[in-house]
C-alpha positions in Angstrom: 57.3 9.4 47.5 53.7 9.9 48.7 52.6 10.2 45.1 54.2 6.9 44.2 52.6 5.3 47.2 49.2 6.7 46.2 49.6 5.2 42.7 50.5 1.9 44.2 47.4 2.0 46.4 45.2 2.7 43.3 46.8 -0.2 41.5 46.3 -2.6 44.4 42.7 -1.3 45.0 41.9 -2.0 41.3 43.6 -5.3 40.8 43.1 -6.9 44.2 39.6 -8.6 44.1 39.9 -10.5 47.4 41.8 -10.3 50.7 44.8 -12.0 49.0 45.3 -11.9 45.2 48.1 -13.7 43.4 48.9 -12.0 40.1 50.3 -12.9 36.6 53.5 -11.0 37.5 55.8 -13.7 38.8 56.1 -13.6 42.6 53.8 -10.6 43.1 50.9 -10.9 45.5 48.4 -8.1 46.5 46.6 -7.8 49.8 43.7 -5.7 51.1 41.5 -5.7 54.2 38.7 -3.4 55.5 39.2 -4.5 59.1 41.8 -5.9 61.5 42.1 -9.7 61.1 42.7 -12.6 63.4 46.3 -14.0 63.4 46.9 -16.5 60.6 49.8 -19.0 61.0 51.7 -19.7 57.8 55.1 -20.4 56.4 56.8 -17.3 54.9 59.2 -18.0 52.0 61.9 -15.4 51.3 60.1 -12.2 50.4 59.7 -8.5 50.4 56.6 -7.1 52.1 55.6 -3.4 51.7 52.5 -2.1 53.6 51.0 0.8 51.7 48.2 1.7 54.1 47.2 0.5 57.6 49.5 -1.8 59.6 50.5 -5.4 59.8 52.0 -7.5 62.6 54.3 -10.5 62.1 55.1 -12.7 65.1 58.1 -15.0 64.7 58.0 -17.2 67.8 57.6 -14.5 70.5 59.2 -11.7 68.5 56.8 -9.1 67.2 57.5 -7.1 64.0 55.1 -4.3 63.2 55.1 -3.0 59.6 53.8 0.4 58.8 53.7 2.3 55.5 57.0 3.9 56.5 58.8 0.5 56.6 59.3 -2.6 54.5 60.0 -6.1 55.6 62.6 -8.5 54.1 62.5 -12.2 54.9 65.5 -14.3 53.7 64.7 -17.7 55.2 61.7 -20.0 55.2 60.1 -19.0 58.5 56.9 -20.1 60.3 55.1 -16.9 61.3 51.8 -15.6 62.7 50.6 -12.6 60.7 47.6 -10.3 61.1 46.4 -6.9 59.8 46.4 -4.7 62.9 45.1 -1.5 61.5 42.4 -1.2 58.9 38.8 0.2 58.5 36.2 0.5 55.7 37.2 4.1 55.3 40.9 3.4 55.4 41.7 0.0 54.1 44.8 -2.0 54.6 46.8 -2.4 51.4 50.0 -4.3 51.0 52.2 -6.0 48.4 54.6 -8.9 48.7 57.3 -10.0 46.2 59.1 -13.4 46.3 62.9 -13.1 46.5 64.8 -15.3 44.1 68.2 -16.3 45.7 69.7 -17.0 42.3 68.9 -13.5 41.0 70.2 -12.0 44.3 73.5 -14.0 43.9 73.9 -12.8 40.3 73.4 -9.2 41.2 75.8 -9.4 44.2 78.4 -11.1 42.1 78.2 -8.3 39.5 78.4 -5.5 42.1 82.1 -5.0 42.8 81.3 -2.2 45.3 79.2 -4.4 47.6 80.8 -4.4 51.0 81.5 -7.6 52.9 78.5 -8.7 55.0 78.4 -8.0 58.7 78.3 -10.9 61.1 74.6 -11.0 61.8 72.3 -13.9 61.2 68.8 -12.5 61.5 66.4 -14.1 59.0 63.9 -11.2 58.9 64.1 -7.4 59.5 62.4 -4.1 58.7 63.8 -0.8 57.4 62.6 2.6 56.4 61.0 2.4 52.9 62.5 4.7 50.3 61.6 6.0 46.8 64.3 3.6 45.4 62.1 0.7 46.7 58.7 2.1 45.9 59.3 3.3 42.3 60.4 -0.1 40.8 57.7 -1.8 42.8 55.1 0.6 41.4 56.3 -0.1 37.8 56.3 -3.8 38.4 52.7 -3.6 39.7 51.6 -1.4 36.9 52.5 -4.2 34.4 49.1 -5.7 35.5 47.6 -3.0 33.3 49.7 -4.1 30.4 50.0 -7.9 30.6 51.6 -8.1 27.1 54.6 -6.4 28.6 55.1 -8.7 31.6 57.3 -11.3 29.9 59.9 -8.8 28.7 59.6 -6.0 31.3 59.0 -7.9 34.6 62.5 -9.5 34.8 64.2 -6.2 34.1 62.2 -4.3 36.8 62.6 -7.2 39.2 66.3 -7.1 38.9 66.3 -3.4 39.4 64.3 -3.8 42.6 66.5 -6.5 43.9 69.5 -4.3 43.2 67.9 -1.5 45.2 67.3 -3.8 48.1 70.9 -5.0 48.1 72.1 -1.4 48.1 69.7 -0.5 50.9 70.1 -0.8 54.7 69.1 -4.5 54.7 71.6 -5.3 52.0 74.1 -7.0 54.3 71.4 -9.4 55.5 70.2 -10.1 51.9 73.8 -10.6 50.7 74.6 -13.0 53.5 71.7 -15.2 52.5 73.5 -15.9 49.2 77.1 -16.4 50.3 77.7 -20.1 51.0 80.2 -19.5 53.8 78.1 -17.0 55.7 76.4 -18.0 58.9 73.0 -17.1 57.5 73.4 -19.2 54.4 74.6 -22.1 56.5 71.5 -21.9 58.6 69.4 -21.5 55.4 70.8 -24.8 54.1 69.6 -26.6 57.2 66.1 -24.9 57.3 65.7 -26.2 53.7 66.6 -29.7 54.8 64.2 -29.6 57.8 61.4 -28.3 55.5 61.9 -31.3 53.2 62.3 -33.8 56.1 60.1 -32.5 58.9 58.5 -36.0 59.3 61.9 -37.5 60.1 64.0 -37.6 63.3 66.1 -34.5 63.9 69.7 -34.6 65.0 71.4 -31.3 66.1 74.8 -33.0 65.5 73.9 -33.8 61.9 72.4 -30.3 61.2 75.5 -28.7 62.7 77.8 -30.8 60.5 75.7 -29.9 57.5 76.2 -26.2 58.4 79.9 -26.7 59.1 79.6 -25.4 62.7 80.0 -26.7 66.2 76.7 -27.8 67.8 76.8 -24.9 70.2 77.5 -22.3 67.5 74.9 -23.8 65.2 72.2 -23.8 67.9 73.0 -20.2 68.8 73.0 -19.1 65.1 69.8 -21.0 64.3 68.0 -19.3 67.1 69.3 -15.9 66.1 68.1 -16.4 62.5 64.7 -18.0 63.2 63.9 -16.9 66.8 63.3 -20.6 67.6 65.2 -23.8 68.2 65.6 -26.4 65.4 63.1 -28.6 67.2 60.6 -25.8 67.5 61.1 -25.0 63.9 60.4 -28.6 62.9 57.3 -28.8 65.1 55.8 -25.7 63.5 56.4 -27.2 60.0 54.8 -30.4 61.1 51.7 -28.7 62.5 51.3 -26.3 59.5 51.4 -29.3 57.1 48.9 -31.2 59.4 46.5 -28.3 59.4 46.7 -28.1 55.6 45.9 -31.8 55.3 43.0 -31.6 57.8 41.5 -28.6 56.0 41.6 -30.5 52.7 39.3 -33.1 54.2 38.8 -36.8 53.7 41.5 -37.9 56.3 41.7 -39.2 59.8 43.4 -37.2 62.6 45.6 -40.2 63.5 46.7 -40.7 59.9 47.6 -37.1 59.6 49.5 -37.1 62.8 51.5 -40.1 61.7 52.1 -38.7 58.2 53.8 -35.5 59.6 56.0 -37.5 62.0 54.1 -38.0 65.3 54.0 -41.4 66.8 51.6 -40.3 69.6 48.3 -38.8 68.6 47.8 -37.3 72.1 51.1 -35.4 71.8 50.1 -34.2 68.3 46.7 -32.9 69.6 48.3 -31.2 72.5 50.9 -29.4 70.4 48.3 -28.6 67.7 46.0 -26.9 70.2 49.0 -25.0 71.7 50.0 -23.6 68.3 46.6 -22.9 66.7 44.3 -22.5 69.7 41.9 -25.3 68.8 41.9 -29.0 68.4 42.7 -30.8 65.2 39.0 -31.9 65.1 37.9 -28.3 64.7 40.0 -27.9 61.6 39.0 -31.3 60.1 37.0 -30.6 56.9 34.4 -33.2 56.1 35.1 -34.7 52.7 
């Protein structure tokens, strides 16, 4: 396994020209860093994250997840997170790879796998597990396609499906499977996170979200917090503030206009919550156009 990891490190080192490098292989992103980084708040889509060298920290609300080269992370919901490289140096760079997870492909593989056991009743939206050769080998072959771009169209979908199959067969398989079964608690929560993501500027009703999930309000609130480590209201607030920051950094806007656009009626409240999340005022992130 160490040989496969070394090959992956060589590939990432060669093809990753900046701290974060999107690639021509669909869904594949490469990362590198020569030093620990400050926390960056972002919205994680469903993904696989494999750290090859160094360490990375993910904070979901107040829950800390540390990813080392011995582990991989799977996220099955859209989750607002704070992420940082926690271990890296010029002599021992941090290298990592992420791969977007396609729920439709997962569902197809699960449907065709008659031996897949019924999912357990857990609703965590993100978890880590010990990395294995079964995960690293197809990931290495997928990354190696960057050396042969003419093969990507034909080979990438095949290797991708193999990797998803290995993930479903692995120790996080139950969590991944649950995210695709419409009647599971995790999939029900996922439906509502998708709705909140598309309607974060609107009023939020726990009763309506619970009805959408087909749960009682109490069960829904508990399941949502288990899956995302935050309440629906906190989840919506983070989405609002992430979008506000994006608009401010694009420039050419007024703070009050941005606050109203993401759903705030009170600019003072917006500024207060913005500072609490990002550690500085909206004015500091406002890019002059």
